[in-house]
N, CA, C and O atoms as a GROMACS GRO file, in nm:
protein
  548
    1MET      N    1 -20.695 -19.574  -8.101
    1MET     CA    2 -20.582 -19.483  -8.119
    1MET      C    3 -20.634 -19.341  -8.126
    1MET      O    4 -20.746 -19.315  -8.170
    2SER      N    5 -20.550 -19.250  -8.082
    2SER     CA    6 -20.590 -19.110  -8.085
    2SER      C    7 -20.584 -19.055  -8.227
    2SER      O    8 -20.520 -19.112  -8.315
    3LYS      N    9 -20.652 -18.943  -8.246
    3LYS     CA   10 -20.655 -18.877  -8.376
    3LYS      C   11 -20.514 -18.840  -8.422
    3LYS      O   12 -20.482 -18.856  -8.539
    4ILE      N   13 -20.432 -18.791  -8.332
    4ILE     CA   14 -20.297 -18.748  -8.369
    4ILE      C   15 -20.211 -18.867  -8.410
    4ILE      O   16 -20.131 -18.857  -8.503
    5THR      N   17 -20.226 -18.979  -8.341
    5THR     CA   18 -20.152 -19.100  -8.376
    5THR      C   19 -20.189 -19.147  -8.516
    5THR      O   20 -20.102 -19.180  -8.597
    6ILE      N   21 -20.318 -19.149  -8.544
    6ILE     CA   22 -20.364 -19.193  -8.676
    6ILE      C   23 -20.312 -19.100  -8.785
    6ILE      O   24 -20.266 -19.147  -8.889
    7TRP      N   25 -20.318 -18.968  -8.763
    7TRP     CA   26 -20.270 -18.874  -8.863
    7TRP      C   27 -20.120 -18.885  -8.884
    7TRP      O   28 -20.073 -18.876  -8.997
    8CYS      N   29 -20.046 -18.904  -8.777
    8CYS     CA   30 -19.900 -18.922  -8.791
    8CYS      C   31 -19.868 -19.044  -8.877
    8CYS      O   32 -19.783 -19.037  -8.965
    9ILE      N   33 -19.936 -19.153  -8.851
    9ILE     CA   34 -19.909 -19.277  -8.924
    9ILE      C   35 -19.955 -19.267  -9.070
    9ILE      O   36 -19.885 -19.312  -9.161
   10LYS      N   37 -20.073 -19.207  -9.093
   10LYS     CA   38 -20.120 -19.190  -9.231
   10LYS      C   39 -20.025 -19.102  -9.311
   10LYS      O   40 -19.990 -19.136  -9.424
   11LEU      N   41 -19.984 -18.990  -9.254
   11LEU     CA   42 -19.892 -18.902  -9.326
   11LEU      C   43 -19.756 -18.967  -9.344
   11LEU      O   44 -19.688 -18.945  -9.444
   12SER      N   45 -19.715 -19.046  -9.247
   12SER     CA   46 -19.590 -19.120  -9.259
   12SER      C   47 -19.594 -19.208  -9.383
   12SER      O   48 -19.497 -19.212  -9.460
   13MET      N   49 -19.703 -19.279  -9.403
   13MET     CA   50 -19.717 -19.366  -9.520
   13MET      C   51 -19.720 -19.285  -9.650
   13MET      O   52 -19.662 -19.326  -9.750
   14LEU      N   53 -19.787 -19.171  -9.647
   14LEU     CA   54 -19.790 -19.084  -9.765
   14LEU      C   55 -19.650 -19.035  -9.800
   14LEU      O   56 -19.610 -19.040  -9.917
   15TYR      N   57 -19.575 -18.988  -9.700
   15TYR     CA   58 -19.438 -18.942  -9.725
   15TYR      C   59 -19.350 -19.057  -9.775
   15TYR      O   60 -19.261 -19.036  -9.857
   16PHE      N   61 -19.374 -19.177  -9.724
   16PHE     CA   62 -19.298 -19.294  -9.768
   16PHE      C   63 -19.318 -19.319  -9.918
   16PHE      O   64 -19.222 -19.339  -9.992
   17VAL      N   65 -19.443 -19.317  -9.961
   17VAL     CA   66 -19.474 -19.338 -10.102
   17VAL      C   67 -19.415 -19.224 -10.187
   17VAL      O   68 -19.356 -19.250 -10.292
   18LEU      N   69 -19.431 -19.100 -10.142
   18LEU     CA   70 -19.374 -18.987 -10.217
   18LEU      C   71 -19.222 -18.997 -10.226
   18LEU      O   72 -19.164 -18.972 -10.332
   19GLY      N   73 -19.158 -19.035 -10.116
   19GLY     CA   74 -19.013 -19.052 -10.116
   19GLY      C   75 -18.968 -19.161 -10.211
   19GLY      O   76 -18.868 -19.145 -10.281
   20ILE      N   77 -19.041 -19.272 -10.214
   20ILE     CA   78 -19.008 -19.381 -10.305
   20ILE      C   79 -19.023 -19.335 -10.450
   20ILE      O   80 -18.933 -19.356 -10.532
   21LEU      N   81 -19.136 -19.273 -10.481
   21LEU     CA   82 -19.161 -19.228 -10.618
   21LEU      C   83 -19.056 -19.126 -10.663
   21LEU      O   84 -19.009 -19.130 -10.777
   22LEU      N   85 -19.021 -19.036 -10.575
   22LEU     CA   86 -18.918 -18.938 -10.610
   22LEU      C   87 -18.783 -19.007 -10.629
   22LEU      O   88 -18.709 -18.973 -10.721
   23GLY      N   89 -18.751 -19.101 -10.544
   23GLY     CA   90 -18.625 -19.174 -10.556
   23GLY      C   91 -18.616 -19.252 -10.686
   23GLY      O   92 -18.510 -19.254 -10.750
   24VAL      N   93 -18.725 -19.316 -10.726
   24VAL     CA   94 -18.727 -19.391 -10.850
   24VAL      C   95 -18.715 -19.298 -10.971
   24VAL      O   96 -18.658 -19.336 -11.073
   25SER      N   97 -18.768 -19.177 -10.958
   25SER     CA   98 -18.764 -19.083 -11.071
   25SER      C   99 -18.631 -19.008 -11.083
   25SER      O  100 -18.607 -18.944 -11.186
   26LEU      N  101 -18.547 -19.014 -10.984
   26LEU     CA  102 -18.421 -18.937 -10.986
   26LEU      C  103 -18.334 -18.966 -11.109
   26LEU      O  104 -18.282 -18.872 -11.168
   27PRO      N  105 -18.317 -19.091 -11.150
   27PRO     CA  106 -18.233 -19.114 -11.268
   27PRO      C  107 -18.286 -19.051 -11.396
   27PRO      O  108 -18.212 -19.033 -11.492
   28PHE      N  109 -18.415 -19.017 -11.397
   28PHE     CA  110 -18.476 -18.960 -11.517
   28PHE      C  111 -18.488 -18.808 -11.510
   28PHE      O  112 -18.541 -18.746 -11.602
   29SER      N  113 -18.440 -18.747 -11.401
   29SER     CA  114 -18.453 -18.602 -11.385
   29SER      C  115 -18.345 -18.530 -11.466
   29SER      O  116 -18.252 -18.591 -11.518
   30GLU      N  117 -18.362 -18.398 -11.473
   30GLU     CA  118 -18.267 -18.315 -11.547
   30GLU      C  119 -18.129 -18.324 -11.483
   30GLU      O  120 -18.112 -18.293 -11.366
   31GLU      N  121 -18.032 -18.367 -11.561
   31GLU     CA  122 -17.896 -18.375 -11.508
   31GLU      C  123 -17.818 -18.248 -11.540
   31GLU      O  124 -17.707 -18.229 -11.490
   32GLY      N  125 -17.875 -18.161 -11.623
   32GLY     CA  126 -17.804 -18.040 -11.663
   32GLY      C  127 -17.782 -17.942 -11.551
   32GLY      O  128 -17.680 -17.873 -11.549
   33ASP      N  129 -17.873 -17.934 -11.458
   33ASP     CA  130 -17.863 -17.838 -11.348
   33ASP      C  131 -17.836 -17.915 -11.218
   33ASP      O  132 -17.926 -17.976 -11.161
   34ALA      N  133 -17.712 -17.909 -11.172
   34ALA     CA  134 -17.674 -17.984 -11.051
   34ALA      C  135 -17.750 -17.935 -10.929
   34ALA      O  136 -17.783 -18.015 -10.842
   35ASN      N  137 -17.780 -17.805 -10.921
   35ASN     CA  138 -17.853 -17.752 -10.806
   35ASN      C  139 -17.993 -17.811 -10.797
   35ASN      O  140 -18.040 -17.846 -10.689
   36VAL      N  141 -18.061 -17.822 -10.911
   36VAL     CA  142 -18.196 -17.878 -10.913
   36VAL      C  143 -18.190 -18.027 -10.879
   36VAL      O  144 -18.270 -18.075 -10.799
   37TYR      N  145 -18.096 -18.099 -10.939
   37TYR     CA  146 -18.082 -18.242 -10.910
   37TYR      C  147 -18.055 -18.264 -10.760
   37TYR      O  148 -18.115 -18.350 -10.697
   38ASN      N  149 -17.964 -18.185 -10.704
   38ASN     CA  150 -17.932 -18.198 -10.561
   38ASN      C  151 -18.053 -18.165 -10.475
   38ASN      O  152 -18.071 -18.226 -10.369
   39SER      N  153 -18.136 -18.070 -10.516
   39SER     CA  154 -18.256 -18.038 -10.438
   39SER      C  155 -18.356 -18.154 -10.444
   39SER      O  156 -18.430 -18.176 -10.348
   40LEU      N  157 -18.360 -18.226 -10.556
   40LEU     CA  158 -18.447 -18.344 -10.565
   40LEU      C  159 -18.396 -18.457 -10.477
   40LEU      O  160 -18.476 -18.527 -10.414
   41VAL      N  161 -18.265 -18.475 -10.472
   41VAL     CA  162 -18.206 -18.575 -10.381
   41VAL      C  163 -18.237 -18.537 -10.236
   41VAL      O  164 -18.274 -18.622 -10.155
   42PHE      N  165 -18.222 -18.408 -10.205
   42PHE     CA  166 -18.253 -18.356 -10.072
   42PHE      C  167 -18.399 -18.388 -10.038
   42PHE      O  168 -18.428 -18.435  -9.927
   43ALA      N  169 -18.491 -18.362 -10.132
   43ALA     CA  170 -18.633 -18.388 -10.108
   43ALA      C  171 -18.657 -18.538 -10.084
   43ALA      O  172 -18.733 -18.575  -9.994
   44HIS      N  173 -18.594 -18.622 -10.164
   44HIS     CA  174 -18.607 -18.767 -10.149
   44HIS      C  175 -18.563 -18.811 -10.009
   44HIS      O  176 -18.634 -18.886  -9.941
   45VAL      N  177 -18.448 -18.764  -9.967
   45VAL     CA  178 -18.394 -18.802  -9.837
   45VAL      C  179 -18.483 -18.751  -9.724
   45VAL      O  180 -18.512 -18.824  -9.630
   46HIS      N  181 -18.527 -18.627  -9.733
   46HIS     CA  182 -18.605 -18.569  -9.624
   46HIS      C  183 -18.749 -18.622  -9.621
   46HIS      O  184 -18.808 -18.632  -9.513
   47LEU      N  185 -18.806 -18.654  -9.735
   47LEU     CA  186 -18.938 -18.717  -9.732
   47LEU      C  187 -18.931 -18.852  -9.662
   47LEU      O  188 -19.023 -18.891  -9.591
   48ASN      N  189 -18.820 -18.924  -9.683
   48ASN     CA  190 -18.805 -19.053  -9.617
   48ASN      C  191 -18.765 -19.039  -9.471
   48ASN      O  192 -18.819 -19.109  -9.386
   49LEU      N  193 -18.671 -18.951  -9.441
   49LEU     CA  194 -18.625 -18.938  -9.302
   49LEU      C  195 -18.722 -18.861  -9.213
   49LEU      O  196 -18.771 -18.914  -9.113
   50LEU      N  197 -18.751 -18.737  -9.250
   50LEU     CA  198 -18.842 -18.657  -9.167
   50LEU      C  199 -18.987 -18.694  -9.189
   50LEU      O  200 -19.069 -18.688  -9.097
   51GLY      N  201 -19.019 -18.734  -9.311
   51GLY     CA  202 -19.157 -18.768  -9.341
   51GLY      C  203 -19.194 -18.906  -9.292
   51GLY      O  204 -19.276 -18.921  -9.201
   52TRP      N  205 -19.134 -19.008  -9.353
   52TRP     CA  206 -19.172 -19.145  -9.320
   52TRP      C  207 -19.125 -19.184  -9.180
   52TRP      O  208 -19.207 -19.218  -9.094
   53MET      N  209 -18.997 -19.179  -9.156
   53MET     CA  210 -18.943 -19.231  -9.030
   53MET      C  211 -18.984 -19.148  -8.908
   53MET      O  212 -19.034 -19.201  -8.809
   54THR      N  213 -18.962 -19.018  -8.916
   54THR     CA  214 -18.989 -18.935  -8.799
   54THR      C  215 -19.138 -18.927  -8.767
   54THR      O  216 -19.176 -18.934  -8.650
   55MET      N  217 -19.221 -18.914  -8.870
   55MET     CA  218 -19.365 -18.910  -8.843
   55MET      C  219 -19.414 -19.044  -8.786
   55MET      O  220 -19.503 -19.046  -8.701
   56MET      N  221 -19.356 -19.155  -8.832
   56MET     CA  222 -19.392 -19.285  -8.776
   56MET      C  223 -19.350 -19.291  -8.629
   56MET      O  224 -19.424 -19.340  -8.544
   57ILE      N  225 -19.231 -19.241  -8.599
   57ILE     CA  226 -19.183 -19.239  -8.460
   57ILE      C  227 -19.276 -19.153  -8.374
   57ILE      O  228 -19.310 -19.192  -8.262
   58TYR      N  229 -19.316 -19.037  -8.425
   58TYR     CA  230 -19.408 -18.952  -8.349
   58TYR      C  231 -19.539 -19.027  -8.322
   58TYR      O  232 -19.586 -19.030  -8.208
   59GLY      N  233 -19.596 -19.087  -8.425
   59GLY     CA  234 -19.724 -19.157  -8.408
   59GLY      C  235 -19.715 -19.273  -8.311
   59GLY      O  236 -19.798 -19.287  -8.221
   60VAL      N  237 -19.614 -19.356  -8.330
   60VAL     CA  238 -19.596 -19.472  -8.241
   60VAL      C  239 -19.560 -19.425  -8.100
   60VAL      O  240 -19.608 -19.481  -8.001
   61GLY      N  241 -19.476 -19.323  -8.092
   61GLY     CA  242 -19.437 -19.270  -7.961
   61GLY      C  243 -19.557 -19.218  -7.883
   61GLY      O  244 -19.572 -19.247  -7.765
   62TYR      N  245 -19.642 -19.141  -7.950
   62TYR     CA  246 -19.761 -19.088  -7.883
   62TYR      C  247 -19.855 -19.200  -7.838
   62TYR      O  248 -19.925 -19.185  -7.738
   63HIS      N  249 -19.858 -19.309  -7.909
   63HIS     CA  250 -19.949 -19.418  -7.875
   63HIS      C  251 -19.891 -19.514  -7.771
   63HIS      O  252 -19.958 -19.550  -7.674
   64ILE      N  253 -19.767 -19.554  -7.791
   64ILE     CA  254 -19.712 -19.664  -7.712
   64ILE      C  255 -19.640 -19.620  -7.584
   64ILE      O  256 -19.657 -19.682  -7.479
   65LEU      N  257 -19.559 -19.515  -7.593
   65LEU     CA  258 -19.478 -19.480  -7.475
   65LEU      C  259 -19.560 -19.452  -7.349
   65LEU      O  260 -19.522 -19.499  -7.242
   66PRO      N  261 -19.669 -19.377  -7.357
   66PRO     CA  262 -19.749 -19.359  -7.234
   66PRO      C  263 -19.805 -19.492  -7.181
   66PRO      O  264 -19.814 -19.512  -7.060
   67ARG      N  265 -19.842 -19.582  -7.270
   67ARG     CA  266 -19.896 -19.711  -7.228
   67ARG      C  267 -19.789 -19.797  -7.162
   67ARG      O  268 -19.815 -19.863  -7.061
   68PHE      N  269 -19.668 -19.796  -7.219
   68PHE     CA  270 -19.558 -19.870  -7.157
   68PHE      C  271 -19.528 -19.819  -7.017
   68PHE      O  272 -19.497 -19.896  -6.926
   69ALA      N  273 -19.539 -19.688  -7.000
   69ALA     CA  274 -19.509 -19.629  -6.869
   69ALA      C  275 -19.631 -19.630  -6.776
   69ALA      O  276 -19.617 -19.598  -6.658
   70GLY      N  277 -19.748 -19.666  -6.827
   70GLY     CA  278 -19.868 -19.664  -6.744
   70GLY      C  279 -19.909 -19.523  -6.707
   70GLY      O  280 -19.958 -19.500  -6.597
   71LYS      N  281 -19.890 -19.428  -6.799
   71LYS     CA  282 -19.920 -19.287  -6.772
   71LYS      C  283 -20.010 -19.232  -6.881
   71LYS      O  284 -20.028 -19.294  -6.986
   72HIS      N  285 -20.065 -19.115  -6.855
   72HIS     CA  286 -20.144 -19.045  -6.955
   72HIS      C  287 -20.053 -18.954  -7.036
   72HIS      O  288 -19.958 -18.895  -6.983
   73LEU      N  289 -20.083 -18.943  -7.165
   73LEU     CA  290 -20.006 -18.855  -7.251
   73LEU      C  291 -20.026 -18.711  -7.209
   73LEU      O  292 -20.140 -18.664  -7.200
   74ARG      N  293 -19.917 -18.643  -7.183
   74ARG     CA  294 -19.924 -18.501  -7.146
   74ARG      C  295 -19.896 -18.417  -7.270
   74ARG      O  296 -19.849 -18.469  -7.371
   75GLY      N  297 -19.926 -18.291  -7.262
   75GLY     CA  298 -19.894 -18.200  -7.371
   75GLY      C  299 -20.012 -18.121  -7.422
   75GLY      O  300 -19.996 -18.008  -7.469
   76GLY      N  301 -20.130 -18.179  -7.414
   76GLY     CA  302 -20.251 -18.108  -7.458
   76GLY      C  303 -20.239 -18.053  -7.598
   76GLY      O  304 -20.210 -18.126  -7.693
   77ARG      N  305 -20.261 -17.923  -7.611
   77ARG     CA  306 -20.259 -17.856  -7.742
   77ARG      C  307 -20.118 -17.851  -7.802
   77ARG      O  308 -20.104 -17.835  -7.923
   78LEU      N  309 -20.015 -17.865  -7.719
   78LEU     CA  310 -19.878 -17.867  -7.773
   78LEU      C  311 -19.857 -17.984  -7.868
   78LEU      O  312 -19.774 -17.976  -7.959
   79ILE      N  313 -19.931 -18.091  -7.849
   79ILE     CA  314 -19.920 -18.206  -7.938
   79ILE      C  315 -19.965 -18.165  -8.078
   79ILE      O  316 -19.901 -18.201  -8.177
   80ASP      N  317 -20.075 -18.091  -8.088
   80ASP     CA  318 -20.122 -18.043  -8.218
   80ASP      C  319 -20.020 -17.947  -8.280
   80ASP      O  320 -19.992 -17.955  -8.400
   81VAL      N  321 -19.966 -17.857  -8.198
   81VAL     CA  322 -19.866 -17.763  -8.247
   81VAL      C  323 -19.745 -17.839  -8.301
   81VAL      O  324 -19.692 -17.807  -8.407
   82GLN      N  325 -19.702 -17.940  -8.227
   82GLN     CA  326 -19.587 -18.021  -8.270
   82GLN      C  327 -19.616 -18.089  -8.403
   82GLN      O  328 -19.530 -18.090  -8.491
   83PHE      N  329 -19.733 -18.144  -8.419
   83PHE     CA  330 -19.772 -18.213  -8.542
   83PHE      C  331 -19.771 -18.117  -8.662
   83PHE      O  332 -19.715 -18.148  -8.767
   84TYR      N  333 -19.832 -18.001  -8.646
   84TYR     CA  334 -19.838 -17.905  -8.757
   84TYR      C  335 -19.701 -17.847  -8.789
   84TYR      O  336 -19.668 -17.827  -8.906
   85LEU      N  337 -19.621 -17.822  -8.688
   85LEU     CA  338 -19.484 -17.772  -8.712
   85LEU      C  339 -19.402 -17.876  -8.788
   85LEU      O  340 -19.327 -17.841  -8.879
   86ALA      N  341 -19.416 -18.002  -8.751
   86ALA     CA  342 -19.340 -18.107  -8.818
   86ALA      C  343 -19.375 -18.114  -8.966
   86ALA      O  344 -19.286 -18.122  -9.052
   87ASN      N  345 -19.504 -18.112  -8.997
   87ASN     CA  346 -19.546 -18.123  -9.136
   87ASN      C  347 -19.518 -17.997  -9.216
   87ASN      O  348 -19.472 -18.004  -9.330
   88ALA      N  349 -19.545 -17.881  -9.158
   88ALA     CA  350 -19.517 -17.755  -9.228
   88ALA      C  351 -19.366 -17.741  -9.249
   88ALA      O  352 -19.323 -17.695  -9.355
   89GLY      N  353 -19.288 -17.779  -9.150
   89GLY     CA  354 -19.144 -17.770  -9.162
   89GLY      C  355 -19.090 -17.859  -9.272
   89GLY      O  356 -19.008 -17.816  -9.354
   90LEU      N  357 -19.135 -17.983  -9.276
   90LEU     CA  358 -19.089 -18.076  -9.380
   90LEU      C  359 -19.128 -18.028  -9.519
   90LEU      O  360 -19.044 -18.018  -9.608
   91LEU      N  361 -19.256 -17.998  -9.536
   91LEU     CA  362 -19.302 -17.956  -9.669
   91LEU      C  363 -19.237 -17.825  -9.711
   91LEU      O  364 -19.202 -17.807  -9.828
   92GLY      N  365 -19.221 -17.733  -9.617
   92GLY     CA  366 -19.153 -17.607  -9.648
   92GLY      C  367 -19.009 -17.629  -9.689
   92GLY      O  368 -18.961 -17.567  -9.784
   93MET      N  369 -18.940 -17.718  -9.619
   93MET     CA  370 -18.800 -17.746  -9.655
   93MET      C  371 -18.790 -17.801  -9.796
   93MET      O  372 -18.704 -17.760  -9.874
   94VAL      N  373 -18.877 -17.895  -9.830
   94VAL     CA  374 -18.873 -17.957  -9.963
   94VAL      C  375 -18.905 -17.855 -10.072
   94VAL      O  376 -18.833 -17.844 -10.171
   95VAL      N  377 -19.013 -17.780 -10.054
   95VAL     CA  378 -19.057 -17.684 -10.156
   95VAL      C  379 -18.960 -17.568 -10.169
   95VAL      O  380 -18.921 -17.532 -10.281
   96PHE      N  381 -18.920 -17.508 -10.058
   96PHE     CA  382 -18.835 -17.389 -10.067
   96PHE      C  383 -18.692 -17.422 -10.109
   96PHE      O  384 -18.626 -17.339 -10.171
   97ASN      N  385 -18.645 -17.541 -10.078
   97ASN     CA  386 -18.513 -17.582 -10.127
   97ASN      C  387 -18.516 -17.595 -10.279
   97ASN      O  388 -18.422 -17.555 -10.348
   98TYR      N  389 -18.624 -17.651 -10.330
   98TYR     CA  390 -18.639 -17.665 -10.476
   98TYR      C  391 -18.651 -17.526 -10.542
   98TYR      O  392 -18.589 -17.500 -10.645
   99MET      N  393 -18.732 -17.440 -10.482
   99MET     CA  394 -18.750 -17.304 -10.536
   99MET      C  395 -18.618 -17.227 -10.535
   99MET      O  396 -18.588 -17.153 -10.628
  100LYS      N  397 -18.542 -17.246 -10.430
  100LYS     CA  398 -18.411 -17.181 -10.422
  100LYS      C  399 -18.320 -17.233 -10.534
  100LYS      O  400 -18.250 -17.155 -10.599
  101ALA      N  401 -18.321 -17.364 -10.558
  101ALA     CA  402 -18.238 -17.423 -10.663
  101ALA      C  403 -18.278 -17.374 -10.802
  101ALA      O  404 -18.194 -17.353 -10.888
  102LYS      N  405 -18.408 -17.356 -10.822
  102LYS     CA  406 -18.458 -17.307 -10.951
  102LYS      C  407 -18.443 -17.156 -10.966
  102LYS      O  408 -18.451 -17.103 -11.077
  103GLY      N  409 -18.421 -17.085 -10.854
  103GLY     CA  410 -18.407 -16.940 -10.857
  103GLY      C  411 -18.536 -16.867 -10.885
  103GLY      O  412 -18.535 -16.759 -10.945
  104VAL      N  413 -18.650 -16.923 -10.844
  104VAL     CA  414 -18.779 -16.862 -10.874
  104VAL      C  415 -18.830 -16.766 -10.765
  104VAL      O  416 -18.928 -16.694 -10.787
  105MET      N  417 -18.765 -16.765 -10.650
  105MET     CA  418 -18.811 -16.678 -10.543
  105MET      C  419 -18.690 -16.631 -10.462
  105MET      O  420 -18.611 -16.712 -10.414
  106ALA      N  421 -18.678 -16.502 -10.449
  106ALA     CA  422 -18.563 -16.445 -10.378
  106ALA      C  423 -18.561 -16.485 -10.231
  106ALA      O  424 -18.454 -16.505 -10.173
  107ALA      N  425 -18.676 -16.496 -10.171
  107ALA     CA  426 -18.685 -16.526 -10.027
  107ALA      C  427 -18.684 -16.675  -9.997
  107ALA      O  428 -18.701 -16.714  -9.881
  108ALA      N  429 -18.664 -16.760 -10.098
  108ALA     CA  430 -18.673 -16.905 -10.077
  108ALA      C  431 -18.572 -16.954  -9.974
  108ALA      O  432 -18.603 -17.043  -9.894
  109GLY      N  433 -18.451 -16.897  -9.974
  109GLY     CA  434 -18.349 -16.939  -9.878
  109GLY      C  435 -18.390 -16.911  -9.734
  109GLY      O  436 -18.372 -16.994  -9.645
  110MET      N  437 -18.446 -16.793  -9.712
  110MET     CA  438 -18.492 -16.758  -9.577
  110MET      C  439 -18.612 -16.844  -9.535
  110MET      O  440 -18.621 -16.887  -9.420
  111LEU      N  441 -18.703 -16.868  -9.628
  111LEU     CA  442 -18.818 -16.952  -9.598
  111LEU      C  443 -18.776 -17.096  -9.573
  111LEU      O  444 -18.835 -17.165  -9.490
  112PHE      N  445 -18.674 -17.142  -9.644
  112PHE     CA  446 -18.619 -17.274  -9.618
  112PHE      C  447 -18.565 -17.282  -9.475
  112PHE      O  448 -18.593 -17.378  -9.403
  113MET      N  449 -18.489 -17.182  -9.434
  113MET     CA  450 -18.433 -17.182  -9.298
  113MET      C  451 -18.544 -17.177  -9.193
  113MET      O  452 -18.533 -17.242  -9.089
  114ALA      N  453 -18.650 -17.100  -9.218
  114ALA     CA  454 -18.762 -17.095  -9.125
  114ALA      C  455 -18.831 -17.232  -9.117
  114ALA      O  456 -18.872 -17.275  -9.009
  115SER      N  457 -18.843 -17.298  -9.230
  115SER     CA  458 -18.904 -17.432  -9.232
  115SER      C  459 -18.818 -17.533  -9.156
  115SER      O  460 -18.870 -17.616  -9.082
  116ALA      N  461 -18.686 -17.524  -9.174
  116ALA     CA  462 -18.595 -17.613  -9.102
  116ALA      C  463 -18.605 -17.587  -8.951
  116ALA      O  464 -18.600 -17.681  -8.871
  117ALA      N  465 -18.618 -17.460  -8.914
  117ALA     CA  466 -18.634 -17.427  -8.772
  117ALA      C  467 -18.765 -17.485  -8.717
  117ALA      O  468 -18.768 -17.535  -8.605
  118ALA      N  469 -18.872 -17.479  -8.797
  118ALA     CA  470 -19.001 -17.535  -8.754
  118ALA      C  471 -18.990 -17.686  -8.735
  118ALA      O  472 -19.041 -17.740  -8.637
  119ALA      N  473 -18.925 -17.754  -8.829
  119ALA     CA  474 -18.908 -17.899  -8.817
  119ALA      C  475 -18.824 -17.934  -8.695
  119ALA      O  476 -18.853 -18.030  -8.624
  120SER      N  477 -18.720 -17.856  -8.670
  120SER     CA  478 -18.635 -17.879  -8.552
  120SER      C  479 -18.712 -17.855  -8.423
  120SER      O  480 -18.702 -17.934  -8.329
  121LEU      N  481 -18.788 -17.747  -8.420
  121LEU     CA  482 -18.868 -17.716  -8.301
  121LEU      C  483 -18.970 -17.826  -8.274
  121LEU      O  484 -18.998 -17.858  -8.159
  122SER      N  485 -19.026 -17.885  -8.381
  122SER     CA  486 -19.123 -17.993  -8.360
  122SER      C  487 -19.058 -18.113  -8.292
  122SER      O  488 -19.119 -18.178  -8.207
  123GLY      N  489 -18.934 -18.144  -8.330
  123GLY     CA  490 -18.862 -18.254  -8.265
  123GLY      C  491 -18.835 -18.225  -8.118
  123GLY      O  492 -18.848 -18.313  -8.033
  124ILE      N  493 -18.798 -18.101  -8.089
  124ILE     CA  494 -18.774 -18.061  -7.950
  124ILE      C  495 -18.904 -18.068  -7.870
  124ILE      O  496 -18.904 -18.114  -7.756
  125LEU      N  497 -19.014 -18.022  -7.930
  125LEU     CA  498 -19.144 -18.031  -7.862
  125LEU      C  499 -19.182 -18.176  -7.834
  125LEU      O  500 -19.230 -18.209  -7.726
  126PHE      N  501 -19.161 -18.263  -7.933
  126PHE     CA  502 -19.192 -18.405  -7.913
  126PHE      C  503 -19.112 -18.460  -7.795
  126PHE      O  504 -19.168 -18.530  -7.709
  127ALA      N  505 -18.984 -18.430  -7.791
  127ALA     CA  506 -18.900 -18.478  -7.680
  127ALA      C  507 -18.951 -18.424  -7.547
  127ALA      O  508 -18.958 -18.497  -7.448
  128GLY      N  509 -18.988 -18.296  -7.544
  128GLY     CA  510 -19.041 -18.237  -7.421
  128GLY      C  511 -19.170 -18.301  -7.377
  128GLY      O  512 -19.191 -18.326  -7.258
  129ILE      N  513 -19.259 -18.328  -7.472
  129ILE     CA  514 -19.386 -18.393  -7.441
  129ILE      C  515 -19.362 -18.534  -7.386
  129ILE      O  516 -19.426 -18.576  -7.290
  130MET      N  517 -19.269 -18.605  -7.448
  130MET     CA  518 -19.238 -18.741  -7.401
  130MET      C  519 -19.174 -18.738  -7.262
  130MET      O  520 -19.209 -18.819  -7.176
  131PHE      N  521 -19.081 -18.645  -7.240
  131PHE     CA  522 -19.021 -18.633  -7.106
  131PHE      C  523 -19.127 -18.601  -7.002
  131PHE      O  524 -19.126 -18.658  -6.893
  132ALA      N  525 -19.219 -18.509  -7.035
  132ALA     CA  526 -19.325 -18.473  -6.940
  132ALA      C  527 -19.418 -18.592  -6.914
  132ALA      O  528 -19.465 -18.611  -6.802
  133THR      N  529 -19.444 -18.669  -7.017
  133THR     CA  530 -19.533 -18.786  -7.001
  133THR      C  531 -19.467 -18.895  -6.918
  133THR      O  532 -19.532 -18.957  -6.834
  134LEU      N  533 -19.338 -18.918  -6.940
  134LEU     CA  534 -19.269 -19.029  -6.872
  134LEU      C  535 -19.208 -18.990  -6.738
  134LEU      O  536 -19.152 -19.075  -6.669
  135LYS      N  537 -19.219 -18.863  -6.702
  135LYS     CA  538 -19.158 -18.814  -6.579
  135LYS      C  539 -19.210 -18.887  -6.456
  135LYS      O  540 -19.329 -18.916  -6.441
  136GLU      N  541 -19.115 -18.917  -6.368
  136GLU     CA  542 -19.151 -18.980  -6.239
  136GLU      C  543 -19.220 -18.875  -6.152
  136GLU      O  544 -19.185 -18.757  -6.154
  137LYS      N  545 -19.320 -18.920  -6.075
  137LYS     CA  546 -19.390 -18.825  -5.987
  137LYS      C  547 -19.326 -18.816  -5.854
  137LYS      O  548 -19.372 -18.742  -5.768
   0.00000   0.00000   0.00000
């Protein structure tokens, strides 16, 4: 397996465990501040969806789809860019959403939106890389 496939799958498992632990801890979190509680629910959902599921899809997609099609994986350095954007976007969304809820940083809302844009761009890049790899000649 390629380095990127292994890293996607390893991080997917890490996000899965973090999402589970956060989900289990939710009933014990502060209920006094609805914004903070909602940001923890948001983190739980996104660690599982963007972290566990999407990173697993990226890893498996990079490994299996070119083999199913009998083609070489295209994308070169864009694959690395996609990987880093996906992880930075997810972690930024989780951290800055929490910071925004706690009111500890004035720019947290803007940084959250930038992180969401990075995560979205990573998905678009993945789709583009897969389309380029599977394209008929």
